[in-house]
C-alpha positions in Angstrom: -26.8 -6.3 9.7 -28.6 -5.6 6.8 -27.4 -2.2 6.6 -23.9 -2.9 6.5 -24.7 -5.6 3.5 -26.2 -3.1 1.7 -23.0 -0.7 2.2 -20.9 -3.2 1.0 -22.9 -3.8 -2.0 -22.9 -0.3 -3.1 -19.3 0.4 -2.8 -19.3 -2.8 -4.6 -21.4 -1.5 -7.3 -19.4 1.7 -7.1 -15.9 -0.1 -7.7 -17.2 -1.9 -10.6 -18.6 1.2 -12.3 -15.3 3.0 -11.7 -13.4 0.2 -13.1 -15.0 0.7 -16.7 -13.3 4.1 -16.7 -9.7 5.5 -16.7 -7.7 8.7 -17.0 -7.7 10.2 -20.2 -4.3 9.9 -21.9 -3.5 6.6 -19.6 -3.9 3.2 -20.0 -7.0 1.4 -19.0 -5.7 0.6 -15.4 -5.4 4.4 -14.5 -8.3 4.9 -12.6 -9.8 8.4 -11.9 -10.3 9.5 -8.2 -13.7 9.3 -6.9 -15.2 12.2 -5.9 -13.0 14.9 -7.3 -13.9 17.6 -10.1 -11.8 17.7 -12.6 -11.7 20.6 -15.2 -11.1 20.4 -19.0 -9.7 24.5 -20.1 -11.1 23.4 -23.5 -14.8 23.6 -22.4 -16.1 27.0 -21.6 -16.4 28.3 -17.7 -20.3 28.1 -17.7 -19.6 24.1 -18.9 -17.2 23.7 -15.9 -19.4 25.2 -13.2 -22.7 23.5 -14.0 -20.3 20.1 -13.9 -19.4 21.7 -10.5 -22.6 22.4 -9.4 -24.3 18.9 -10.1 -21.4 17.4 -8.3 -21.6 19.6 -5.6 -25.5 18.3 -5.7 -24.4 14.9 -5.8 -22.0 15.0 -2.8 -24.8 16.6 -0.5 -26.8 13.6 -0.7 -23.9 10.9 -0.7 -23.7 10.0 -3.9 -20.2 9.0 -5.4 -19.3 10.3 -8.7 -16.0 10.9 -11.1 -15.3 13.6 -13.9 -13.9 13.4 -17.2 -12.8 10.1 -17.5 -12.7 8.2 -20.3 -14.7 4.9 -21.3 -12.4 1.7 -21.6 -14.3 0.4 -24.4 -14.0 2.8 -27.9 -17.1 3.3 -29.6 -18.0 1.4 -33.4 -15.8 4.3 -35.0 -12.9 3.4 -32.8 -13.1 6.7 -30.9 -12.9 7.0 -27.3 -15.2 8.7 -25.1 -14.9 11.1 -22.7 -17.8 11.7 -20.0 -18.0 14.6 -18.0 -19.4 13.2 -15.1 -20.2 9.4 -14.1 -23.0 8.5 -11.1 -21.1 5.6 -9.7 -24.1 4.8 -7.7 -26.5 4.2 -10.5 -24.0 4.0 -13.3 -25.6 6.8 -15.4 -23.2 9.0 -17.8 -24.0 12.7 -17.4 -22.8 14.9 -20.5 -23.0 18.8 -19.9 -23.6 20.6 -22.9 -23.2 24.3 -23.8 -23.8 25.1 -27.6 -20.8 22.8 -29.1 -22.7 19.5 -29.8 -25.7 19.4 -32.3 -29.0 19.1 -31.6 -28.8 15.6 -33.6 -26.1 14.6 -31.2 -28.0 15.3 -28.2 -30.7 13.3 -29.6 -27.8 10.5 -30.1 -26.6 10.8 -26.3 -30.5 10.2 -25.2 -30.9 7.2 -27.4 -27.4 5.6 -26.0 -28.9 6.6 -22.4 -26.5 9.1 -21.5 -28.2 12.1 -19.6 -27.7 15.3 -21.6 -27.7 18.6 -18.9 -28.3 22.0 -21.3 -26.5 24.9 -20.0 -28.5 27.5 -21.7 -31.8 25.5 -22.4 -34.8 25.9 -24.7 -38.0 23.7 -24.6 -38.6 22.9 -28.7 -42.2 23.8 -29.4 -42.6 20.5 -31.3 -41.0 17.6 -29.7 -40.9 19.2 -25.7 -37.2 18.2 -25.6 -34.5 20.6 -24.0 -31.8 21.5 -26.6 -29.7 24.9 -26.3 -31.2 27.9 -27.3 -29.9 28.4 -31.0 -32.5 30.7 -32.8 -36.0 32.5 -31.9 -38.7 30.2 -32.9 -37.5 27.4 -30.3 -37.6 24.7 -32.5 -34.8 21.8 -32.4 -32.6 21.4 -35.7 -34.2 18.0 -35.7 -37.2 18.6 -35.6 -36.6 21.0 -38.8 -34.9 18.7 -40.6 -37.7 16.3 -40.3 -40.0 18.9 -41.6 -42.0 18.9 -38.4 -42.5 22.3 -37.5 -44.6 25.3 -39.3 
């Protein structure tokens, strides 16, 4: 009986999380399908392949997700935020990053609780965080701007 109750609670949590997002270009009442991988042709192939890889791993362990969904609530700037992957079990938002975002945007994602997954990462020698490889020195743009490098 306890197992069934946990499954019901989990399904309710998944539905609650799913209701916080909608299909891009549609009203807030149009939901993305659960466990379907949507592809955005504006992104690079390696970006989309990484998304498929993560979603595949989620399904192997029984985690439900939605992809390429827009938050119902707009940002402070009044802009809509499209999220690459949303884990419906934990409500975690995952943003896959190739090279288009700056290191400052990636730092902002981390501060907001968004999990950044870097496609071709390098580990900054100063702060230890992963960022896209942009230079040979392996120092992120954030540390360079703050003067924390030699």
